[in-house]
C-alpha positions, 0 to 999 in steps of 0.5 A: 758888869752884871748888876748883882743883888746885895744883902746885909751879911746878917740876913744870910749868916750869923756870928756864934760866940766862942766858949769862955773857959778858965785856965783851970778848966784845961784838961788833957787829950787823954781825958775822955771828958775833954773836947778840943778847943780851937783858939786864935792861934789856930787861925792861920791861912789854913786852919792849924790844929796841931796845938790844941787845948782840951776843955770839959765838954759836958756843958757845951751846946751843939751850936758851939761845936764847929763843923765843915762850912764854918768860918773861924774868926779871931774876935779879940786880938791885936788890931792887925789880927782881929777879923782874921779867919780860917775855913773849917774843914771836916775834922776827925773829931768834935771840937769847940772854939774859945772865947776870943774866937767866933764862928761865922755860920751861913744859911746854906740855903741862901749863901754858899759857905765857900763863897762866904769865906772867900768874900769875908777873907778878901782884903777889902772886907778884912780891912773893914772888919779891922776898922770896926774893931773896938780897942781896949787896953791891949786888944781889939774886939771885933764889932760883930754888929757892924760886920753884920751890916756889911753888904755882900753881893748875892748872885744865885747859889750856882753862880756863888759856887762857880765863883768860889771854885774859880777862887779856890783854884787860883788859891791852889796855885799860890799854895803850890808856889809857897810849898816850893819855897818851903821845899827850898828852905828845907833843902837849905837845911839838908845841905847844911846837915850833910856838909857839917853834921848836926850842930848840937851833937857835932858828929864831925868833931869840928872845934867849938868856939863861942859866937863872940869869937866868930863875928864883930858885934856892932850893937852900939851903932843901933838907934831905935826910932819910934813909929811916929817919927818914922812916919815923918821920915819915910825913905829908901832905906829898910828899917829892921826890927826883931823879925826883919824889915818892919818899915822904911826910913830916910837914912842908914846906919849900916852898909854892907853885909851884916847878920841880924839876930833877934834880941827879943820876942817869943819867936826866939823859942817858937820859931814862928818866924826866922830869928836871923837874917842877912842884911846887905846894902844900906840899912837901919836897925833898931835895938831889937836885933843884934847886928854883927859883921864878919871878922874873917873867922866865919862866914855870915851865911853859915852862921845864919844857917846855924841859927835857923837850925839850932835850938838856943833855948838855954841861952834865952832868958825871961818868961813873958819877955823873951830875950837873948842878951849880948852876953848870952849871944856871945856865949853860944857854942858853935862847931866851926868847920874850915872856912873853905867849906863854909865858902863852898856852902855859901856858893851852893846856898846863893844859887838856891836863894836866887831861885827862892827870890824868883819864886817869892817874886812870882808869889807876890805877883800871884797875890796881886792876881788873886786880889784882883780876882777877888775884887772882880768876883765880888763886883760882878765882873767874874 
């Protein structure tokens, strides 16, 4: 193991706080006086800039403009997201960043920006950044002062660039694997549309039935268990919430194949996460997901794909508290092809999901390998 000099982050980089603006300041993309403003929602594994707000650009200083080499950091967010960061690539426009974000900007004569990004985004540093968070009523605030006290290993610049290049190449393998998984997801949708047509326009003229007639509702069996109690009841059975498995528990309420459909959450509209999933075996469900099982009239895998593809916005209530209640769920209109076609669809999709499972397992291994590389990189072993 090589001994590498370590310095405090504040000696080689700085945090620049974002621009605070009022909702009334927001303008449109067509306004020549406006400038795109990156927010916490834009901070993804790869910087997301398809949903931007625009604010007046007149008072914004050059230091508040992002440029390639900056690291956009979530500085005020829920506890598990504070400190999350994205690399800022070369953007085809000038942009600033909002008050709940900061930019971590390196002294490029001392530390390579990609090296700094790989270090700050590593699991250990992300965990430390979250632990430094200062909790307020609803959000956690990044303690930038404590982050700047963290020690970063600092080999010569050429060595930093070599390490960053190795980690970049390893990360590309992860991204390709995830692209393959996304392609399988899109193929599933394509097969559904090819076999059954668009469920909204129903071009094949299938009879339309309400969802409540196609499956047996089991919501009355659900039991929520608060986190503090689950902490004392760890076990072998998955515990499902609105967005899939959220914990494990020592008992089960359901057994066999069931379809789970989110009852609440903004993802019902945004589709940032799946709103329906198949649960099998023995499992527990809280009161944030509807639970149904087959009544013989429709295949659960067909129904899951329907929810993946179809908009259900008109059945959803609430603005801040988005909800799909039992009555609205039962009223959803579903074009119903013959059961033998649904079973053919299941046979095809099951084969694809076996491949997807293998890819997901490979992705998990790549995540472990990448984390190991990061550890070696910043401990002088790479």
